[in-house]
Residue frames relative to the residue before (quaternion, step in Angstrom):
aa qw qx qy qz dx dy dz
M 1.0000 0.0000 0.0000 0.0000 0.00 0.00 0.00
N 0.4587 -0.6691 0.5119 0.2826 3.56 -1.03 0.83
K 0.5415 -0.5940 0.4824 0.3482 3.52 -1.20 0.57
P 0.5205 -0.6453 0.4477 0.3351 3.63 -0.88 0.86
N 0.2773 -0.7384 0.5928 0.1626 3.57 -1.05 0.82
T 0.2036 -0.8255 0.5158 0.1050 3.55 0.06 1.31
D 0.5946 0.5558 -0.3769 0.4422 3.63 1.07 -0.58
L 0.6732 0.4822 -0.2987 0.4744 3.58 0.92 -0.87
M 0.6445 0.5107 -0.3286 0.4646 3.60 0.95 -0.78
T 0.6263 0.5148 -0.3373 0.4785 3.60 1.03 -0.72
Y 0.6409 0.5198 -0.3239 0.4628 3.57 0.93 -0.89
L 0.6978 0.4836 -0.2825 0.4466 3.59 0.77 -1.03
S 0.7020 0.4625 -0.2733 0.4675 3.58 1.02 -0.73
T 0.7482 0.3592 -0.2205 0.5124 3.61 1.21 -0.21
R 0.4460 0.6907 -0.4679 0.3241 3.63 1.21 -0.17
R 0.0078 -0.8011 0.5960 -0.0549 3.53 -0.93 0.89
S 0.4294 -0.6662 0.5377 0.2875 3.57 -0.96 0.81
I 0.2714 -0.7221 0.6142 0.1662 3.53 -1.18 0.69
P 0.5024 -0.6491 0.4559 0.3441 3.63 -0.76 0.88
S 0.5867 -0.6202 0.3887 0.3465 3.56 -0.93 0.91
A 0.6228 0.5521 -0.3427 0.4358 3.61 1.06 -0.66
K 0.7029 0.4357 -0.2541 0.5015 3.59 1.24 -0.39
L 0.5569 0.5723 -0.3986 0.4510 3.58 1.27 0.35
V 0.0457 -0.8087 0.5856 -0.0324 3.55 -0.76 1.10
A 0.6390 -0.4744 0.4158 0.4402 3.56 -1.34 0.03
P 0.5604 -0.1337 -0.8093 -0.1145 1.48 -2.24 1.03
A 0.3909 -0.6417 0.6055 0.2622 3.46 -1.42 0.37
P 0.6749 -0.4551 0.3527 0.4616 3.59 -1.19 0.11
S 0.4987 -0.6168 0.5188 0.3189 3.55 -1.18 0.66
T 0.7010 -0.4388 0.3347 0.4516 3.57 -1.27 0.14
E 0.6689 0.4962 -0.3003 0.4650 3.58 0.93 -0.88
E 0.6538 0.5003 -0.3139 0.4729 3.58 0.95 -0.86
L 0.6582 0.5115 -0.3146 0.4541 3.58 0.94 -0.86
D 0.6086 0.5410 -0.3559 0.4586 3.60 1.02 -0.71
R 0.6656 0.4863 -0.3023 0.4786 3.58 0.94 -0.84
I 0.6374 0.5303 -0.3197 0.4586 3.59 0.97 -0.87
L 0.6936 0.4644 -0.2812 0.4735 3.59 0.89 -0.91
T 0.5903 0.5548 -0.3621 0.4611 3.59 1.12 -0.61
V 0.6670 0.4744 -0.2911 0.4953 3.57 0.97 -0.86
A 0.6213 0.5560 -0.3430 0.4328 3.60 0.98 -0.81
A 0.6956 0.4810 -0.2641 0.4637 3.57 1.08 -0.73
R 0.5899 0.5612 -0.3702 0.4472 3.61 1.27 -0.06
V 0.3430 0.7276 -0.5063 0.3107 3.54 0.44 1.26
P 0.6541 -0.4627 0.3806 0.4619 3.59 -1.21 0.21
D 0.0809 0.7943 -0.5870 0.1341 3.55 -0.79 1.08
H 0.1861 -0.8120 0.5494 0.0651 3.54 0.29 1.35
G 0.8151 0.2133 -0.1841 0.5061 3.56 -0.74 1.06
K 0.3478 -0.7610 0.4804 0.2629 3.61 1.30 -0.02
L 0.2627 0.8088 -0.4805 0.2145 3.56 0.96 0.93
A 0.1833 -0.7805 0.5568 0.2175 3.59 1.19 -0.56
P 0.1015 0.8555 -0.5002 0.0870 3.58 0.67 1.12
W 0.6507 0.4041 -0.3297 0.5519 3.55 0.94 1.00
R 0.0482 -0.7566 0.6483 0.0699 3.50 -1.34 0.27
F 0.3719 -0.7359 0.5328 0.1903 3.54 -1.24 0.47
V 0.1158 -0.7465 0.6508 0.0758 3.56 -1.07 0.81
V 0.2079 -0.7964 0.5616 0.0849 3.56 -0.49 1.25
I 0.0723 -0.7794 0.6223 -0.0013 3.55 -0.86 1.05
A 0.2184 0.7902 -0.5257 0.2270 3.56 -0.19 1.31
G 0.7845 0.3426 -0.2356 0.4601 3.54 -1.33 0.14
E 0.8281 -0.1440 0.1433 0.5225 3.55 -1.07 -0.83
A 0.6022 0.5767 -0.3562 0.4217 3.59 1.08 -0.69
R 0.5567 0.6146 -0.3853 0.4049 3.59 1.16 -0.56
S 0.6860 0.4715 -0.2754 0.4809 3.60 0.89 -0.95
V 0.6327 0.5281 -0.3237 0.4648 3.57 0.99 -0.85
F 0.6399 0.5328 -0.3207 0.4514 3.58 0.97 -0.87
V 0.6576 0.4973 -0.3136 0.4710 3.59 0.88 -0.90
D 0.6392 0.5213 -0.3307 0.4587 3.61 0.95 -0.82
R 0.6679 0.4906 -0.3004 0.4722 3.59 0.97 -0.83
L 0.6155 0.5287 -0.3429 0.4733 3.59 1.04 -0.72
M 0.6836 0.4918 -0.2901 0.4546 3.55 0.90 -0.92
A 0.6017 0.5338 -0.3630 0.4703 3.61 1.08 -0.57
I 0.6385 0.5051 -0.3190 0.4851 3.58 1.04 -0.78
W 0.6495 0.5138 -0.3135 0.4647 3.58 0.93 -0.89
R 0.6641 0.5156 -0.3043 0.4478 3.59 0.87 -0.95
A 0.6369 0.5396 -0.3304 0.4405 3.61 1.02 -0.79
T 0.7339 0.3844 -0.2323 0.5095 3.60 1.09 -0.61
H 0.7348 0.2922 -0.1923 0.5811 3.59 1.33 -0.07
P 0.0148 0.8668 -0.4984 0.0010 3.62 0.77 0.99
D 0.7283 0.4237 -0.2444 0.4800 3.59 1.11 -0.55
A 0.4187 0.7209 -0.4661 0.2961 3.60 1.25 0.08
S 0.5157 -0.6486 0.4721 0.3007 3.54 -1.12 0.72
A 0.6413 -0.5039 0.4085 0.4097 3.54 -1.30 0.31
E 0.6184 0.5480 -0.3367 0.4516 3.58 1.10 -0.71
A 0.6504 0.5025 -0.3109 0.4773 3.59 0.96 -0.86
E 0.6438 0.5130 -0.3232 0.4669 3.58 1.01 -0.76
A 0.6388 0.5215 -0.3260 0.4623 3.59 1.00 -0.79
V 0.6350 0.5164 -0.3268 0.4726 3.58 1.02 -0.79
E 0.6642 0.5004 -0.3028 0.4656 3.58 0.92 -0.91
R 0.6384 0.5157 -0.3254 0.4698 3.60 0.95 -0.83
G 0.6355 0.5496 -0.3235 0.4353 3.57 0.99 -0.83
K 0.6297 0.5343 -0.3252 0.4607 3.58 1.13 -0.62
R 0.7361 0.4407 -0.2157 0.4663 3.58 1.14 -0.58
T 0.6764 0.5452 -0.2945 0.3981 3.61 1.17 -0.42
G 0.4938 0.6789 -0.4324 0.3291 3.61 1.20 -0.16
G 0.8007 0.3001 -0.2265 0.4663 3.53 -1.19 0.61
P 0.4053 -0.7402 0.4872 0.2249 3.56 -0.83 0.96
L 0.7691 0.2251 -0.1181 0.5864 3.59 1.26 -0.30
V 0.0453 -0.7743 0.6309 0.0218 3.56 -1.03 0.82
V 0.1176 -0.7508 0.6452 0.0783 3.53 -1.06 0.81
A 0.2190 -0.7429 0.6201 0.1248 3.54 -0.69 1.12
V 0.1866 -0.7667 0.6063 0.0990 3.56 -0.78 1.04
I 0.1487 -0.8029 0.5766 0.0273 3.52 -0.63 1.22
S 0.2619 -0.7502 0.5932 0.1295 3.54 -0.74 1.15
R 0.0097 0.7988 -0.6014 0.0140 3.58 -0.85 0.91
T 0.1451 -0.8008 0.5786 0.0528 3.51 -0.73 1.08
S 0.1051 -0.7656 0.6303 0.0737 3.50 -1.23 0.53
D 0.5576 -0.5682 0.4689 0.3827 3.55 -1.22 0.43
H 0.1039 0.7836 -0.6017 0.1146 3.54 -0.78 1.04
P 0.4931 -0.7028 0.4202 0.2938 3.61 -0.79 0.92
K 0.7818 0.3245 -0.1722 0.5038 3.62 1.12 -0.55
V 0.7484 0.3509 -0.1947 0.5281 3.60 1.20 -0.36
P 0.2504 -0.7948 0.5322 0.1494 3.60 -0.19 1.22
A 0.6821 -0.4993 0.3519 0.4020 3.55 -1.24 0.51
W 0.6099 0.5757 -0.3512 0.4162 3.58 0.99 -0.83
E 0.6578 0.4944 -0.3122 0.4747 3.63 0.91 -0.86
Q 0.6453 0.5215 -0.3200 0.4574 3.56 1.00 -0.79
E 0.6565 0.5010 -0.3037 0.4752 3.57 1.02 -0.80
L 0.6197 0.5282 -0.3402 0.4704 3.57 1.05 -0.72
S 0.6220 0.5390 -0.3359 0.4580 3.58 1.03 -0.74
A 0.6304 0.5179 -0.3299 0.4748 3.60 1.03 -0.75
G 0.6342 0.5174 -0.3266 0.4726 3.58 1.03 -0.77
A 0.6341 0.5181 -0.3238 0.4740 3.56 1.04 -0.78
A 0.6197 0.5335 -0.3416 0.4633 3.60 1.06 -0.70
C 0.6186 0.5300 -0.3416 0.4689 3.60 1.03 -0.73
M 0.6882 0.4794 -0.2880 0.4622 3.57 0.87 -0.95
N 0.6507 0.5003 -0.3251 0.4697 3.58 0.97 -0.79
L 0.5924 0.5596 -0.3600 0.4543 3.58 1.11 -0.65
L 0.6508 0.4948 -0.3125 0.4837 3.59 0.95 -0.81
H 0.6591 0.5051 -0.3170 0.4582 3.59 0.88 -0.90
A 0.6755 0.4958 -0.3016 0.4549 3.59 0.87 -0.91
A 0.6304 0.5185 -0.3377 0.4688 3.60 1.01 -0.73
H 0.6776 0.4856 -0.2915 0.4692 3.58 0.89 -0.94
A 0.6695 0.4992 -0.2999 0.4612 3.59 0.93 -0.86
S 0.6709 0.4794 -0.2874 0.4873 3.59 1.24 -0.41
G 0.6320 -0.5704 0.3203 0.4155 3.57 1.27 0.16
Y 0.6056 0.5124 -0.3582 0.4923 3.56 1.28 0.19
A 0.3004 -0.7159 0.5836 0.2379 3.55 -1.27 -0.24
G 0.0714 -0.8194 0.5681 0.0277 3.53 -1.22 0.31
Q 0.1619 -0.7434 0.6362 0.1281 3.47 -1.43 0.09
W 0.2800 -0.7402 0.5945 0.1422 3.55 -0.99 0.95
L 0.0301 0.8135 -0.5757 0.0765 3.56 -0.59 1.20
T 0.2124 -0.7267 0.6300 0.1730 3.52 -1.29 0.40
G 0.1341 0.8038 -0.5766 0.0581 3.59 -0.07 -1.24
W 0.7830 -0.3648 0.2228 0.4518 3.55 -1.30 0.02
P 0.6252 0.5554 -0.3881 0.3874 3.68 0.89 -0.66
A 0.6342 0.5451 -0.3428 0.4280 3.61 1.10 -0.56
F 0.7646 0.3590 -0.1784 0.5047 3.58 1.20 -0.44
D 0.5456 0.6401 -0.3756 0.3893 3.58 1.30 0.02
A 0.4849 -0.6930 0.4574 0.2747 3.59 -0.82 1.01
D 0.6582 0.5043 -0.3245 0.4551 3.61 0.99 -0.73
V 0.6224 0.5081 -0.3388 0.4895 3.59 1.08 -0.67
A 0.6116 0.5412 -0.3448 0.4628 3.58 1.02 -0.76
T 0.6476 0.5011 -0.3141 0.4805 3.59 0.97 -0.83
L 0.6212 0.5574 -0.3283 0.4423 3.59 0.98 -0.86
L 0.7513 0.3678 -0.1896 0.5141 3.58 1.04 -0.81
A 0.4479 -0.7162 0.4287 0.3203 3.60 1.30 0.24
V 0.2181 0.7747 -0.5494 0.2244 3.56 1.01 0.90
E 0.3141 -0.7770 0.5249 0.1486 3.55 -0.77 1.09
A 0.7461 -0.4419 0.2710 0.4178 3.57 -1.32 0.27
N 0.7309 0.4035 -0.2331 0.4986 3.62 1.03 -0.70
E 0.6411 0.5284 -0.3022 0.4674 3.59 1.28 0.23
R 0.0765 -0.7509 0.6537 0.0541 3.51 -1.38 0.44
I 0.4757 -0.6359 0.5131 0.3256 3.55 -1.17 0.49
A 0.2806 -0.7720 0.5517 0.1445 3.57 -0.60 1.18
G 0.7441 -0.3360 0.2089 0.5383 3.55 1.16 -0.50
F 0.3875 -0.6607 0.5890 0.2576 3.46 -1.43 0.13
V 0.1466 -0.7828 0.6005 0.0718 3.57 -0.71 1.07
Y 0.2137 -0.7755 0.5893 0.0750 3.53 -0.52 1.29
I 0.0380 -0.8130 0.5803 -0.0305 3.59 -0.83 1.01
G 0.2749 0.7406 -0.5846 0.1850 3.54 -1.04 0.82
T 0.6234 -0.4902 0.4337 0.4278 3.51 -1.29 -0.44
P 0.4432 -0.7045 0.4692 0.2953 3.61 -0.76 0.92
A 0.3839 -0.7256 0.5285 0.2166 3.57 -0.92 0.95
E 0.7815 0.0529 -0.0323 0.6208 3.58 1.26 -0.36
P 0.6204 -0.5460 0.3892 0.4069 3.60 -1.18 0.41
P 0.5410 -0.6224 0.4451 0.3489 3.58 -1.12 0.58
S 0.3081 -0.7060 0.5950 0.2293 3.53 -1.23 0.44
E 0.4859 -0.6618 0.4866 0.2987 3.54 -1.12 0.65
R 0.1571 -0.7603 0.6207 0.1098 3.54 -1.25 0.44
D 0.6569 -0.4924 0.3788 0.4271 3.55 -1.26 0.27
R 0.2014 -0.7626 0.6064 0.1009 3.54 -1.10 0.78
P 0.6440 -0.5379 0.3593 0.4086 3.60 -1.15 0.47
D 0.4289 -0.6543 0.5660 0.2601 3.52 -1.17 0.75
L 0.4594 -0.7172 0.4480 0.2718 3.60 -0.56 1.14
S 0.6229 0.5565 -0.3581 0.4172 3.60 1.01 -0.67
R 0.6820 0.4765 -0.2841 0.4765 3.60 1.21 -0.38
I 0.7795 0.3483 -0.1727 0.4912 3.59 1.17 -0.46
V 0.7052 0.4175 -0.2560 0.5127 3.59 1.25 -0.14
T 0.0250 0.7508 -0.6600 0.0143 3.53 -0.99 0.91
E 0.3334 -0.7184 0.5708 0.2168 3.51 -1.26 0.40
W 0.3210 -0.7374 0.5638 0.1878 3.55 -0.75 1.05
R 0.1172 -0.8327 0.5406 0.0259 3.57 -0.71 1.02
G 0.5996 -0.5948 0.3625 0.3942 3.56 1.17 0.38
């Protein structure tokens, strides 16, 4: 048996997402991001399919991306007020860096699509862990952009792909606050045969 890693258990029991609106510059450097993405890709992957890919949205492209998202939003909400548009834009501008995680499934005789999608979810979670372990913070979000066909086109999402989420990464502007966690007595049962 391996020796317990109490530092890792403490980290896992205290890690907290920071709302994207509370993430500011600096973002990870190119070298730091390469390491973060390398760790993000170290997830269970039955069949070594790498059923996910990462789209990094940073720098000037970050602003362009938000503008394009808002054009898509405006096209589907032509009667929305300027105030509603400002609120929607505010939801998209947090964090100096965004990584879109794209889940991609393929037909495989031993690895069902569900397992491949779970692997993409694990990549999202590892991305958050790697960002936090590197001294940054993040938040994994979906919302309408993750399910919109025009956003999928914007990100060159192919027919066998879906957006698993957008992971916003930056420096926390304030410490995280704790939230209620599930009561184990409500989510754990013991199978007794």
